[in-house]
N, C-alpha and C positions, 0 to 999 in steps of 0.2 A: 491537350485540357490533362488537369492529372487528377488523378483516382477521383477525391473529393468534391474534384468543382461534377467529375461527370454525375455522379451518384447525387447529388444537389440538383443535377440540371434533369436527373430522372424522376426526383419528387415531384421539384417544380410541375413536371409535365404531368406528372397522376393528379396532381391537386388539380390544373386548374381544369384534365379529364373528367375530374368525377364531379366538380364544378359546375360541369357544360351541361348537365343531364336536362336536356328542354322541356319546360314547363310541360308542353303537350301531351310528354310521357310520361307524366305523374299522372295521379288522380286524386279527388278531393273528395272526401266522406258525401252522405247526405246533408242535404241544406245548405253546403258551402260553396260560396265562388270558385268555377274553376281557378285551377293556379296561375299568377300572373292575370287574370283579368281585369281584380283592380286591387291598383297599390296607392302608395302616398305621395302627395304631387310636393308640399316643402315642406317647411319651418317655421312658416312666417308669421301664424294666427295662437298663439300659448292657449290653454284651455286647461281646466279642469273636469273631467269625468268622472263616475258613479257608477261602478257596475254592480248591479243585486242579482246575487242568482237565487233563484225561487225555483230550482229544479228538484231534484231528490240525490243527485250526483255530481260529485265535484266538476268544474271547467275550467279549462287552459282558457286564460284571458289571452288572446293573441292579436301582435300589431301588425298589420301587412306591410312589408317596408317598402321604398321605393321601389324596387324592381318585381315586384309583386310574392315575396317570399313572405312564409309566414315564422314568427318571431313570437313565442312563447316567451311573456313575461309573467306569469305568477296562476297558480294554481287558487279555483275560488271554492269554498267547500263549500255544501248547500247549504241553503239560507244566510249566507254571506253576505258584505259587500264589501266594495273596497275602493280607493279614490285612485286617480290613474291621472298623471298631469302628462300632457300630450299636446299635439297640436289639429286647427280645423280640418287639417286636410292628409289628416291619419287614420285609415280606416281600423277598425278591429271587430273582432269576432269572437266565439268562445266556441270550444271547441271540448270538445268527451274524448276519452283515453282510445278509444275506438276511431276516433278523424271522421265524425261526425259532428255538423256544424247545430249551433242550438238558439233561434231567435234571428235574428238577420246581421249582414253589416251596418256597423253603428258607426256612422260620422259623427265627431262631434261640432256642436255647434258655436264658434265663437263669440257670435253674436246674440247668444241669450244672454237678456236680461234675467231670469229669476232662475234659473239651474236646471230646469225642466228639460230643457233639452238635452241638457246632459246628463239624462239618467237616465243609465239601460238596464232596464229589468228585464231578465231571460228566463221565462218558462220554458217548460218543457212544450 
């Protein structure tokens, strides 16, 4: 084995070990679902949602992926709104800079007739 192949193998093994931290070893902030307990299921029912931040602080609009990992999409300023394309089985949360969740886990409704089910108002 060449030195280059050995170093590559060591780097791959280190990256795999870092990614393999069990979800139970992580801790979620106040009002947040435990890591890994909520996850996206599929991408078959497209929907558009609106997030409205009625708090006094910026919030990170975060998608919970297929493995239950949190994926920040954008930061929403206080008293601001943003439209996001997503899918009916994709949960979202609003997280502050301290890691605490605001509101609830938000699940889009692809069957909504008036869009009201897909308007997520977030308060303190």
